[in-house]
C-alpha positions in Angstrom: -111.2 -225.5 -64.4 -108.4 -227.5 -65.1 -105.9 -224.7 -64.3 -108.2 -223.4 -60.9 -107.3 -227.4 -59.7 -103.9 -227.6 -60.3 -103.4 -225.0 -57.7 -105.0 -226.4 -55.3 -103.8 -230.1 -53.6 -105.1 -233.2 -54.5 -108.6 -234.5 -52.8 -109.2 -231.0 -51.8 -111.6 -228.5 -53.8 -111.1 -224.7 -53.5 -113.8 -223.5 -51.7 -113.1 -226.0 -48.8 -109.7 -224.8 -48.2 -111.0 -221.1 -47.8 -113.4 -222.3 -44.9 -110.1 -224.1 -43.3 -107.5 -221.0 -43.0 -110.1 -218.9 -41.7 -108.4 -215.4 -43.0 -109.0 -212.4 -40.8 -108.3 -208.9 -42.2 -105.1 -207.1 -41.5 -104.2 -205.4 -37.9 -102.3 -202.9 -37.7 -100.3 -202.3 -34.3 -101.2 -199.9 -31.9 -99.0 -196.7 -31.6 -96.0 -196.1 -29.6 -96.3 -193.4 -27.7 -93.2 -191.3 -26.1 -94.8 -191.2 -22.5 -94.0 -191.7 -19.9 -90.5 -189.6 -21.0 -87.2 -191.3 -19.0 -86.2 -189.3 -16.1 -82.8 -188.6 -17.6 -84.9 -186.5 -19.7 -86.3 -184.6 -17.4 -82.8 -184.1 -15.6 -81.8 -182.9 -18.8 -84.7 -180.4 -19.2 -84.3 -179.3 -15.6 -80.2 -178.6 -16.2 -81.3 -176.9 -19.3 -83.8 -174.4 -17.9 -81.7 -174.1 -14.8 -78.6 -173.3 -16.7 -80.7 -170.5 -19.3 -82.6 -168.9 -16.0 -78.8 -168.3 -14.4 -76.8 -167.7 -17.9 -80.2 -165.0 -17.8 -79.7 -164.1 -14.6 -75.9 -163.0 -14.7 -76.5 -161.3 -18.3 -79.0 -159.1 -16.5 -76.1 -158.6 -13.7 -73.7 -157.6 -16.0 -75.4 -155.3 -17.9 -77.0 -153.2 -14.7 -73.2 -153.4 -13.6 -71.8 -151.7 -16.6 -74.5 -149.3 -17.4 -72.8 -146.4 -15.2 -69.2 -147.4 -17.3 -70.9 -147.5 -20.6 -73.1 -144.1 -19.3 -69.4 -142.5 -18.6 -68.0 -143.8 -21.9 -70.9 -142.2 -24.0 -70.7 -138.9 -22.4 -66.6 -139.3 -23.0 -67.2 -139.8 -26.8 -70.5 -137.7 -27.6 -68.3 -134.4 -26.0 -64.9 -134.5 -27.6 -64.3 -130.7 -26.1 -64.1 -132.1 -22.1 -61.7 -130.7 -20.6 -59.2 -131.6 -17.6 -61.6 -130.9 -15.3 -64.4 -132.0 -16.0 -62.9 -135.2 -16.8 -62.0 -135.3 -13.5 -65.3 -134.5 -12.6 -66.5 -137.4 -14.9 -64.0 -140.2 -13.0 -65.1 -139.0 -9.3 -68.9 -139.3 -10.5 -68.7 -142.3 -12.1 -66.1 -143.8 -9.4 -68.7 -142.9 -6.9 -71.0 -145.2 -8.8 -68.7 -148.9 -7.8 -66.8 -147.0 -4.5 -68.0 -146.2 -1.5 -69.2 -142.4 -1.0 -67.0 -142.3 2.3 -64.0 -143.2 0.8 -64.0 -141.2 -2.3 -65.8 -138.2 -1.2 -62.8 -136.6 1.0 -60.0 -137.8 -2.0 -58.8 -134.9 -4.5 -55.4 -134.2 -6.4 -52.5 -136.8 -5.8 -55.0 -138.6 -3.6 -57.6 -139.3 -6.0 -54.9 -140.2 -9.0 -53.2 -142.8 -6.8 -56.8 -144.1 -6.0 -57.6 -144.3 -9.9 -54.4 -145.3 -10.4 -54.6 -148.5 -7.8 -57.9 -149.5 -9.2 -56.3 -150.3 -12.8 -54.4 -153.3 -13.7 -50.9 -153.3 -13.8 -49.9 -153.0 -17.1 -52.1 -149.9 -17.9 -50.7 -148.1 -14.4 -47.8 -146.2 -15.7 -49.7 -144.8 -19.1 -52.6 -143.7 -16.9 -50.1 -141.5 -14.2 -48.7 -140.6 -17.5 -51.6 -139.0 -19.8 -53.6 -137.8 -16.5 -50.9 -135.9 -14.0 -50.7 -132.6 -16.0 -54.4 -132.8 -16.2 -53.8 -133.3 -11.8 -51.3 -131.0 -11.0 -53.5 -128.2 -13.0 -56.7 -128.9 -11.4 -56.4 -126.6 -8.1 -54.1 -123.5 -10.5 -55.8 -120.4 -11.1 -57.6 -120.1 -13.9 -55.1 -120.5 -17.0 -55.4 -121.1 -20.6 -57.5 -123.9 -21.8 -54.6 -126.4 -23.1 -55.8 -128.8 -25.5 -52.8 -131.2 -25.5 -53.6 -131.7 -21.4 -57.5 -132.1 -22.0 -56.4 -134.5 -25.1 -54.8 -136.3 -22.5 -56.7 -136.1 -19.9 -59.7 -137.5 -21.7 -57.3 -140.8 -23.1 -56.6 -141.3 -19.5 -60.5 -141.2 -18.7 -61.6 -143.2 -21.5 -58.6 -145.8 -20.3 -59.3 -146.0 -16.9 -63.7 -146.4 -17.5 -62.9 -149.2 -19.9 -59.9 -151.0 -17.8 -61.3 -150.5 -14.3 -64.4 -150.6 -14.7 -66.5 -152.6 -13.3 -64.7 -154.0 -9.7 -65.1 -157.2 -8.7 -66.7 -156.8 -5.4 -64.2 -159.1 -3.6 -60.9 -156.8 -5.6 -62.2 -153.9 -4.4 -62.2 -155.3 -0.6 -58.9 -156.5 -0.9 -57.6 -152.8 -2.2 -59.4 -150.3 0.4 -57.8 -152.5 3.3 -54.4 -152.0 1.2 -55.2 -148.0 0.7 -56.4 -148.0 4.7 -53.1 -149.9 5.7 -51.0 -147.7 3.6 -52.2 -144.6 5.5 -52.2 -146.0 8.6 -48.1 -146.8 8.1 -47.8 -143.3 6.6 -49.5 -141.4 9.3 
């Protein structure tokens, strides 16, 4: 008893002290929720969704735009024995997918070669002309023996054109078409 009395203040007993304090059980605070989320987070989520949708749409558009180009490149890669006439036909068929049929159907020979050259960036035009000129010159001549060098050069020119001229930008194509038409009017 002496120990219990030593810890209690003088004049009070241990049972009186417990009654006086009126102790309660420990209460855990309420769980903090994350809702409602601040408007800034909703705005950020909306911007992320819009950006994801826009990126997906652009990806699909680019894939669709490059489909004909990739198909032509696959034909060129799978057939290493294409003649120069077949390469020119491949160029014309592929170009008709990107340009007006009315504009391309009437082009042949040097006019078609000039049209293809105008679609290329400036730094590739000279190389394209050097590689494709023998094929375009021999296209409408009487049947000759196949020339492997001309065919190889024409395949290289075809690959160059398909790689760097396509896909076209619609605004760029409209400007080039107007330029071609003005050039034809001036030369006529």
